[in-house]
C-alpha positions in Angstrom: -44.7 -8.6 21.0 -46.3 -5.2 21.0 -45.1 -2.9 23.8 -48.0 -2.3 26.1 -48.3 1.0 27.8 -50.9 0.1 30.3 -50.3 -1.7 33.6 -54.0 -2.5 34.0 -54.3 -6.3 33.7 -57.8 -5.9 32.2 -56.4 -3.7 29.4 -53.5 -6.1 28.8 -55.9 -9.1 28.6 -58.2 -7.2 26.2 -55.2 -6.3 24.0 -54.0 -9.9 23.9 -57.5 -11.3 23.2 -57.9 -8.8 20.3 -54.6 -9.7 18.7 -55.1 -13.4 19.2 -58.5 -13.2 17.6 -57.0 -11.4 14.7 -54.4 -14.2 14.3 -57.2 -16.8 14.6 -59.3 -15.1 12.0 -56.3 -14.9 9.6 -55.7 -18.6 9.9 -59.2 -20.1 10.4 -61.4 -17.8 8.4 -59.1 -16.4 5.7 -57.1 -19.6 5.4 -53.8 -17.7 5.5 -50.5 -18.5 7.2 -49.0 -16.6 10.1 -45.5 -15.2 9.6 -42.6 -16.3 11.9 -43.0 -13.0 13.8 -46.7 -13.5 14.2 -46.2 -17.1 15.4 -43.7 -15.9 18.0 -46.0 -13.0 19.1 -48.9 -15.4 19.3 -47.0 -17.8 21.6 -45.8 -14.9 23.8 -49.2 -13.4 24.1 -50.9 -16.7 24.9 -48.3 -17.5 27.5 -48.8 -14.1 29.2 -52.5 -14.4 28.9 -52.3 -17.8 30.6 -50.3 -16.3 33.4 -52.6 -13.3 33.9 -55.7 -15.5 33.8 -54.3 -18.1 36.2 -54.8 -15.7 39.0 -58.5 -15.7 38.3 -58.6 -19.6 38.0 -59.4 -19.3 34.2 -58.4 -22.5 32.5 -56.6 -22.8 29.1 -59.8 -24.1 27.6 -61.7 -21.1 28.8 -59.0 -18.8 27.3 -59.3 -20.5 23.9 -63.1 -20.1 24.2 -62.6 -16.4 24.8 -60.3 -16.0 21.8 -62.6 -17.9 19.5 -65.8 -16.5 20.9 -68.4 -15.6 18.2 -65.9 -16.4 15.4 -67.3 -19.7 14.3 -71.0 -19.4 14.9 -73.9 -17.9 13.0 -75.6 -14.9 14.5 -78.8 -15.7 16.4 -82.0 -15.0 14.6 -85.2 -14.5 16.3 -87.6 -15.7 13.6 -89.1 -12.3 12.8 -89.8 -11.5 9.1 -86.5 -9.5 8.8 -84.4 -12.4 10.2 -86.3 -14.9 8.0 -85.6 -12.8 5.0 -81.9 -12.6 5.9 -81.8 -16.4 6.3 -83.3 -16.8 2.9 -80.7 -14.5 1.3 -77.8 -16.3 3.0 -79.2 -19.7 1.9 -79.5 -18.5 -1.7 -83.3 -19.1 -1.6 -84.3 -15.5 -2.3 
């Protein structure tokens, strides 16, 4: 696992979330496999994240939601002409 210089729990949580999101993107979006080192790092980071978040009554489900946040959903579109044009291009209708 990466050596963290900060002792601030918020910075540590942010670092873990960023790295776990990168691993999730690699696997879920890019359809790649994690190396043995990445798998071990992922497990260590998630365990430490659980420990840090437990003091704030954050559940494992909420942690997973934080990691996967915005990864699997389409951006919201308001319905203005610009957003409608973007939707048309992404659907291949333009």
